[in-house]
Kinemage of the C-alpha trace (Angstrom):
@kinemage 1
@onewidth
@group {chain A} dominant
@subgroup {mainchain}
@vectorlist {calphas} color= white
{ca met a 1} P -5.924 18.110 41.062
{ca asn a 2} L -5.422 18.858 44.705
{ca leu a 3} L -6.635 22.098 46.236
{ca pro a 4} L -4.763 23.654 49.190
{ca ser a 5} L -7.669 22.557 51.431
{ca gly a 6} L -6.954 18.930 50.498
{ca asp a 7} L -10.120 18.626 48.409
{ca lys a 8} L -9.981 17.232 44.889
{ca ala a 9} L -11.058 19.377 41.972
{ca tyr a 10} L -11.344 18.733 38.252
{ca thr a 11} L -10.763 20.930 35.206
{ca arg a 12} L -10.886 20.799 31.422
{ca ala a 13} L -8.116 23.389 31.229
{ca gly a 14} L -4.991 21.551 30.165
{ca ala a 15} L -2.513 24.425 30.437
{ca leu a 16} L 0.152 22.847 32.634
{ca lys a 17} L 3.461 24.225 33.865
{ca thr a 18} L 6.164 23.362 36.389
{ca asp a 19} L 6.549 25.004 39.774
{ca ala a 20} L 9.807 25.889 41.568
{ca asp a 21} L 10.162 22.275 42.792
{ca gly a 22} L 9.699 20.824 39.285
{ca lys a 23} L 6.192 19.496 39.968
{ca ile a 24} L 3.696 19.640 37.109
{ca val a 25} L 0.927 22.025 38.180
{ca thr a 26} L -2.050 23.814 36.639
{ca ser a 27} L -1.813 27.433 35.505
{ca asp a 28} L -3.079 28.409 38.993
{ca gly a 29} L -0.378 26.321 40.699
{ca tyr a 30} L -2.497 23.359 41.865
{ca thr a 31} L -0.738 19.982 41.815
{ca ile a 32} L -2.162 17.340 39.524
{ca glu a 33} L -2.828 13.667 40.191
{ca pro a 34} L -0.792 11.612 39.794
{ca asn a 35} L 1.909 13.886 41.159
{ca leu a 36} L 4.635 14.161 38.496
{ca thr a 37} L 7.981 15.899 39.027
{ca ile a 38} L 10.270 17.020 36.218
{ca pro a 39} L 13.917 16.150 36.991
{ca ala a 40} L 16.561 18.874 37.125
{ca lys a 41} L 18.437 19.610 33.882
{ca thr a 42} L 15.472 18.559 31.734
{ca thr a 43} L 15.789 19.995 28.235
{ca ser a 44} L 12.386 18.941 26.833
{ca ile a 45} L 9.076 17.469 27.963
{ca ser a 46} L 6.758 15.369 25.806
{ca ile a 47} L 3.219 14.194 26.545
{ca glu a 48} L 1.914 11.401 24.312
{ca ser a 49} L -1.753 10.874 23.413
{ca asp a 50} L -1.956 8.046 25.976
{ca gly a 51} L -0.821 10.445 28.732
{ca thr a 52} L 2.752 9.156 28.957
{ca val a 53} L 5.070 11.954 30.088
{ca thr a 54} L 8.682 11.649 28.945
{ca val a 55} L 11.572 14.022 29.489
{ca gln a 56} L 14.914 14.491 27.813
{ca ile a 57} L 17.580 15.144 30.420
{ca gln a 58} L 20.772 16.976 29.536
{ca gly a 59} L 23.636 14.517 29.030
{ca gln a 60} L 21.406 11.465 28.482
{ca ser a 61} L 20.938 9.966 25.040
{ca ser a 62} L 17.431 8.539 25.431
{ca pro a 63} L 14.248 10.069 26.872
{ca gln a 64} L 13.107 9.010 30.335
{ca gln a 65} L 9.468 8.194 31.166
{ca ile a 66} L 8.428 9.872 34.418
{ca gly a 67} L 4.763 8.860 34.594
{ca arg a 68} L 1.339 9.007 32.994
{ca leu a 69} L -1.430 11.529 33.215
{ca glu a 70} L -4.894 10.299 34.165
{ca leu a 71} L -8.295 11.531 33.052
{ca ala a 72} L -11.603 11.500 34.917
{ca asn a 73} L -15.095 10.947 33.512
{ca phe a 74} L -18.390 11.568 35.259
{ca ile a 75} L -21.770 9.949 34.632
{ca asn a 76} L -23.333 13.440 34.546
{ca pro a 77} L -20.662 16.091 33.844
{ca thr a 78} L -23.275 18.871 33.888
{ca gly a 79} L -23.905 18.000 37.541
{ca leu a 80} L -20.390 19.024 38.598
{ca arg a 81} L -20.289 21.912 41.069
{ca ala a 82} L -18.430 24.929 39.636
{ca ile a 83} L -16.090 26.567 42.147
{ca gly a 84} L -14.571 29.193 39.832
{ca lys a 85} L -11.393 29.532 37.754
{ca asn a 86} L -12.560 26.686 35.489
{ca leu a 87} L -12.503 24.278 38.456
{ca phe a 88} L -15.220 21.812 39.358
{ca met a 89} L -15.927 19.474 42.260
{ca glu a 90} L -17.947 16.298 42.240
{ca ser a 91} L -21.482 16.448 43.569
{ca asp a 92} L -24.352 14.044 44.129
{ca ala a 93} L -25.699 15.095 40.723
{ca ser a 94} L -22.418 14.377 38.897
{ca gly a 95} L -21.738 11.034 40.508
{ca ser a 96} L -18.313 9.735 41.426
{ca pro a 97} L -15.436 10.090 38.973
{ca thr a 98} L -14.173 7.187 36.925
{ca thr a 99} L -10.453 7.659 36.402
{ca gly a 100} L -8.292 5.989 33.821
{ca arg a 101} L -5.560 6.319 31.290
{ca pro a 102} L -6.156 8.422 28.189
{ca gly a 103} L -7.314 6.374 25.205
{ca glu a 104} L -8.472 3.385 27.268
{ca asn a 105} L -12.006 2.312 28.237
{ca gly a 106} L -13.749 5.248 26.593
{ca met a 107} L -11.458 7.905 28.022
{ca gly a 108} L -10.428 10.762 25.755
{ca thr a 109} L -6.899 11.322 24.560
{ca val a 110} L -4.350 14.021 25.301
{ca leu a 111} L -2.787 16.271 22.663
{ca gln a 112} L 0.247 18.309 23.643
{ca gly a 113} L 0.370 21.880 22.367
{ca phe a 114} L -3.264 22.065 21.232
{ca leu a 115} L -6.174 24.136 22.415
{ca glu a 116} L -9.695 22.751 22.385
{ca met a 117} L -11.683 24.074 19.460
{ca ser a 118} L -14.990 25.770 20.009
{ca asn a 119} L -17.979 23.464 19.833
{ca val a 120} L -19.907 26.188 17.989
{ca asn a 121} L -19.969 26.577 14.216
{ca val a 122} L -20.217 30.359 13.869
{ca met a 123} L -21.552 30.312 10.298
{ca gln a 124} L -24.278 27.785 11.116
{ca glu a 125} L -25.301 29.765 14.191
{ca met a 126} L -25.516 32.987 12.125
{ca ile a 127} L -27.765 31.179 9.632
{ca asn a 128} L -29.906 29.855 12.500
{ca met a 129} L -30.161 33.373 13.943
{ca ile a 130} L -31.294 34.829 10.593
{ca ile a 131} L -33.874 32.038 10.213
{ca gly a 132} L -35.090 32.769 13.744
{ca gln a 133} L -35.354 36.493 13.019
{ca arg a 134} L -37.361 35.850 9.845
{ca ala a 135} L -39.701 33.494 11.702
{ca tyr a 136} L -40.169 36.153 14.388
{ca glu a 137} L -40.977 38.793 11.743
{ca val a 138} L -43.536 36.508 10.054
{ca asn a 139} L -45.197 35.668 13.374
{ca ser a 140} L -45.198 39.329 14.379
{ca lys a 141} L -46.935 40.309 11.112
{ca ala a 142} L -49.479 37.502 11.550
{ca ile a 143} L -50.300 38.730 15.053
{ca gln a 144} L -50.512 42.316 13.779
{ca ala a 145} L -52.902 41.234 10.983
{ca ala a 146} L -55.059 39.299 13.474
{ca asp a 147} L -55.146 42.345 15.752
{ca glu a 148} L -56.247 44.580 12.854
{ca met a 149} L -59.026 42.104 11.944
{ca leu a 150} L -60.250 42.079 15.549
{ca gln a 151} L -60.275 45.887 15.574
{ca met a 152} L -62.362 45.920 12.359
{ca thr a 153} L -64.753 43.382 13.887
{ca asn a 154} L -65.163 45.561 16.967
{ca asn a 155} L -65.760 48.641 14.783
{ca leu a 156} L -68.504 46.837 12.796
{ca arg a 157} L -70.530 46.285 15.982
{ca arg a 158} L -70.712 50.006 16.704
């Protein structure tokens, strides 16, 4: 996406909307790349898994393709520089972006109308937490027992 400063930024947030000029923008109003504009009198918008954006225009019998979304991958995504509002900029640590069409050359796909699921399994994490608590309790009791034995040893010397 393009920031007002002219810099490029990247996001995982896929909540898109149209602005007053019909351009597809992010929820914060930043234009995306490639720049796609929804024609006037559009009755529906569809985004396919390969990023193809089609619109149904009032009075036309068949949908019209207006462009394709692109995705970007980074060699080291954790190296991206966070700038706030779920926006990131490339850095030396992240490497340069590799852009491409969804579903091609290892790029992900796009699903319209879906939210990304959490990558955390709550039940498994609760089980892991309970196991961790039990291990802590056992270790705490072992340290307490060792401390009591050392105290007895010190008392025997007196």
